[in-house]
C-alpha positions in Angstrom: -31.2 14.3 -26.0 -30.4 11.2 -24.0 -29.7 10.5 -20.1 -26.1 9.5 -19.8 -24.8 6.1 -18.5 -25.2 5.7 -15.0 -21.8 3.5 -14.8 -18.9 2.7 -16.7 -17.7 -1.0 -17.9 -14.5 -1.5 -15.8 -11.4 -1.9 -18.5 -8.6 -3.8 -17.2 -5.3 -1.2 -17.3 -7.2 2.1 -18.3 -8.6 3.1 -14.7 -6.3 6.1 -14.7 -7.8 7.3 -18.3 -11.1 7.0 -16.9 -10.3 9.1 -13.5 -8.8 11.6 -15.7 -11.9 12.2 -17.8 -14.0 12.5 -14.6 -15.9 9.2 -14.6 -16.8 7.2 -11.6 -16.4 3.3 -11.1 -20.1 2.6 -10.3 -21.2 -0.9 -11.0 -24.9 -1.5 -12.8 -26.7 -2.0 -9.3 -24.2 0.6 -7.5 -23.9 -2.1 -4.6 -21.8 -4.7 -5.5 -18.1 -4.1 -5.9 -16.7 -4.6 -9.4 -13.0 -4.2 -8.9 -10.3 -2.5 -7.2 -11.3 0.6 -8.2 -15.1 0.6 -7.7 -16.4 3.6 -5.9 -18.9 1.4 -3.6 -15.6 0.0 -1.8 -14.2 3.7 -1.7 -17.4 5.2 0.0 -17.2 2.1 2.6 -13.5 3.3 3.6 -15.3 5.9 6.3 -16.1 2.4 8.1 -12.4 2.0 8.4 -11.4 0.4 11.7 -7.8 -0.1 12.2 -5.9 -3.0 12.7 -2.6 -1.2 14.6 -1.5 -1.8 18.1 -4.7 -4.0 18.6 -2.7 -7.6 18.8 0.2 -5.9 20.7 -1.2 -5.7 23.5 -3.7 -8.4 24.3 -4.1 -9.2 28.1 -0.4 -8.4 29.2 0.7 -11.1 27.0 4.5 -11.4 27.3 6.5 -9.9 24.5 8.3 -12.2 22.2 10.7 -11.4 19.5 10.0 -13.2 16.1 11.5 -13.2 13.4 10.4 -14.0 9.6 11.8 -16.7 7.2 14.2 -14.2 6.0 15.5 -13.1 9.2 13.6 -10.0 9.6 12.0 -8.8 12.8 8.5 -8.9 12.6 7.7 -9.1 16.7 4.5 -6.6 16.9 5.1 -2.5 17.7 3.8 -1.2 20.3 1.1 1.3 19.9 2.7 3.9 21.3 6.0 3.3 18.9 3.8 3.6 15.7 2.5 6.8 16.7 6.0 7.9 17.3 7.0 7.1 13.5 3.9 8.0 12.5 4.4 11.7 14.0 7.9 11.7 12.2 6.3 11.1 9.0 4.0 14.1 9.7 6.5 16.7 10.8 9.5 16.0 8.4 8.1 17.8 5.2 9.3 15.5 3.0 7.3 12.4 1.2 3.8 12.0 0.9 1.4 14.1 3.2 -1.0 11.2 3.0 1.1 8.8 4.5 -0.2 9.0 8.0 -3.7 8.9 7.0 -3.6 6.0 4.4 -1.2 4.0 7.0 -3.3 4.7 10.4 -6.8 5.5 9.2 -7.0 3.0 6.1 -7.4 6.1 3.7 -6.4 5.9 -0.3 -3.9 7.8 -2.2 -5.2 10.0 -4.6 -5.2 8.0 -8.0 -2.1 8.8 -10.1 -0.1 10.0 -7.0 2.7 7.1 -6.6 4.8 9.2 -4.3 6.8 7.3 -1.2 6.9 8.7 2.1 10.2 9.3 1.5 9.8 11.3 -1.4 10.6 8.9 -4.9 8.0 9.6 -7.5 6.9 6.9 -9.5 4.2 8.9 -11.0 3.4 8.2 -14.5 3.7 5.2 -16.8 6.0 3.4 -14.9 6.7 -0.3 -14.9 9.4 -2.6 -13.9 11.4 -1.2 -17.7 11.7 2.1 -16.0 11.9 1.9 -12.2 15.5 0.9 -11.0 15.9 -2.2 -8.8 14.9 -1.7 -5.1 12.9 -2.6 -2.1 9.8 -1.2 -0.8 10.0 -1.0 3.0 6.6 0.1 5.2 7.1 3.5 6.4 6.3 2.7 9.8 8.0 -0.2 11.1 10.9 -0.7 8.5 9.7 -4.3 7.3 10.6 -5.0 3.7 7.4 -5.5 1.7 8.0 -5.6 -2.0 10.6 -5.7 -4.7 10.7 -3.9 -7.9 11.4 -7.0 -9.7 7.6 -7.9 -8.6 6.0 -4.9 -10.0 2.6 -6.1 -11.7 2.6 -5.2 -15.2 -0.9 -3.3 -14.3 1.3 -0.4 -12.5 2.0 1.3 -15.9 -1.7 2.0 -16.1 -3.0 2.1 -13.0 -3.0 5.0 -10.3 -1.5 2.6 -7.6 1.8 0.7 -7.4 0.7 -3.1 -8.1 2.7 -6.1 -7.3 2.5 -9.7 -8.0 3.7 -11.0 -4.7 5.4 -9.5 -1.5 9.2 -10.7 -0.6 7.9 -12.6 1.9 4.1 -13.7 2.9 5.2 -13.4 6.5 5.7 -10.0 6.0 2.4 -9.2 5.2 -1.2 -10.4 6.7 -4.3 -10.5 4.7 -7.6 -9.2 6.7 -10.7 -11.0 5.0 -14.0 -9.0 5.2 -16.5 -9.2 7.7 -20.2 -10.7 7.4 -21.8 -7.0 8.0 -18.9 -5.1 6.1 -19.9 -3.0 3.1 -16.2 -3.2 1.8 -15.7 -6.7 0.4 -11.9 -6.5 -0.5 -9.3 -8.0 1.1 -6.9 -5.7 3.0 -3.2 -5.8 3.4 -1.5 -4.6 6.2 2.4 -4.9 7.8 2.6 -8.0 9.5 4.6 -6.1 12.3 2.5 -3.0 12.7 -0.9 -3.7 11.4 -0.9 -0.6 9.7 -2.9 -0.3 6.6 -1.0 -0.8 2.9 -3.7 -1.3 0.4 -5.9 -4.5 -0.7 -5.2 -7.9 -2.3 -7.5 -8.9 -5.6 -6.2 -12.4 -6.0 -3.5 -14.2 -8.1 -4.0 -12.3 -11.0 -4.6 -8.6 -10.3 -2.1 -9.1 -6.8 -1.6 -6.4 -4.6 -2.8 -2.5 -5.1 -0.7 -0.8 -2.7 -0.5 2.8 -1.6 2.8 4.6 -2.4 2.3 6.7 0.9 2.4 3.4 3.2 6.1 2.8 1.3 9.7 3.9 1.7 11.8 3.0 -1.4 15.3 2.1 -1.1 17.4 1.8 -4.4 19.7 -1.2 -4.7 22.8 1.0 -4.2 21.3 2.8 -1.4 22.0 1.4 2.4 19.0 2.4 4.4 19.6 3.5 8.2 16.8 1.4 9.6 18.2 -1.5 11.2 15.5 -3.9 10.0 16.7 -3.1 6.7 19.3 -5.7 4.8 21.4 -4.0 1.9 20.5 -5.1 -1.5 23.2 -5.6 -4.5 24.3 -2.7 -6.3 22.0 -1.4 -9.2 21.4 2.4 -10.8 19.9 4.7 -8.9 16.7 7.2 -9.0 16.5 10.3 -7.1 13.9 11.6 -4.6 11.6 14.4 -5.5 13.2 17.8 -3.9 
């Protein structure tokens, strides 16, 4: 007999395979994060401090209207409006039940659960070739964040949606960890609301984003949100019933 290994080396692009076989992503000393999927980072989520609403109401500061370079409203959304939209996500019975916990509490979608808040399912080996043209908006606040054309090749093998870049850098905000934080990842939040989206792992790995924090709008479907722009016509994809 022999003792099983305490950790499994990360093989890029095969994280979901290891998860399916019950392996944990522990690094050798179980203290330093190795990748987007390190269990040490996952455990640190219990220390999450929400960013939403924090910068919107400082010392009675006067409200200022702000537009991004692409012409979208990135003015801070009030805490009250964020909670109203979060309640609607929880009560409509459509889409991903993890949306509220991810956006407000910094939780993470279960691996291989690529279901958006409005019911579009990207689970499985999905890459740019088999995902229709469209835009991913934040589920709260309606800010366009990512394009299907910027999906990273790792999306096909990863348990989460991966993007090479955002539509515009002003639409997302990077939150670097504090000196005392166990979680050394760079958090990605919506620039308008401060709601949690996922993490950024540098130019090579890009953005690892929770699908439940997003609303997908195919290019040939007009969104009802006034903050959205209609994109060019393309083939459609049907949401999960």
